[in-house]
C-alpha positions as a printed Julia matrix, in Angstrom:
67×3 Matrix{Float64}:
   0.0    0.0     0.0
   2.81   2.43    0.87
   4.48   1.9    -2.49
   1.26   2.59   -4.41
   0.47   5.67   -2.35
   3.91   7.18   -2.85
   3.73   6.65   -6.59
   0.16   7.97   -6.8
   0.99  11.12   -4.83
   4.23  11.65   -6.74
   2.47  11.45  -10.08
  -0.39  13.66   -8.85
   2.19  16.33   -8.05
   3.91  15.86  -11.39
   7.24  14.77   -9.93
   9.74  12.38  -11.48
  11.33   9.81   -9.17
  14.64  11.66   -9.37
  13.04  14.96   -8.34
  11.15  13.45   -5.39
  14.28  11.63   -4.23
  16.22  14.9    -4.37
  13.48  16.77   -2.45
  13.36  14.0     0.17
  17.15  13.79    0.4
  17.18  10.05   -0.34
  18.76   8.16   -3.2
  16.75   7.55   -6.35
  17.57   3.85   -5.97
  15.92   3.82   -2.54
  12.78   5.49   -3.88
  12.63   3.07   -6.82
  12.92   0.11   -4.42
  10.16   1.49   -2.2
   7.81   2.27   -5.1
   8.38  -1.14   -6.7
   7.77  -2.96   -3.42
  11.3   -4.37   -3.16
  11.91  -2.37    0.03
   8.82  -3.42    1.94
   9.68  -1.77    5.26
  11.53   1.52    4.79
  12.71   3.29    7.92
  10.42   5.81    9.56
  13.03   8.46    8.8
  12.78   7.71    5.07
   8.98   7.67    5.18
   9.0   11.01    7.02
  11.33  12.56    4.44
   9.11  11.37    1.58
   5.96  12.65    3.31
   7.57  16.05    3.88
   8.75  16.25    0.28
   5.23  15.42   -0.94
   3.73  17.84    1.62
   1.43  15.19    3.11
   1.13  13.59    6.53
   2.69  10.21    7.24
  -0.83   8.9     7.85
  -1.9   10.0     4.38
   1.23   8.52    2.87
   0.64   5.1     4.41
  -3.05   5.17    3.51
  -4.5    5.6     6.96
  -7.85   7.32    6.61
  -8.95  10.12    8.87
 -11.74   9.28   11.31
């Protein structure tokens, strides 16, 4: 779910993988692995960086709905 949400939000914002990786201060290879599902459990630090770069909450990024 995380991988699909990252890709969906990235595309919605019109960002290439390279651009998002640069904004999140992570390697493009790491982002590719996360989006493709190879890296199934990225660190919370990495998830936080991606969420901040996409300007969304971690909850939104992981697909947790608001109640």
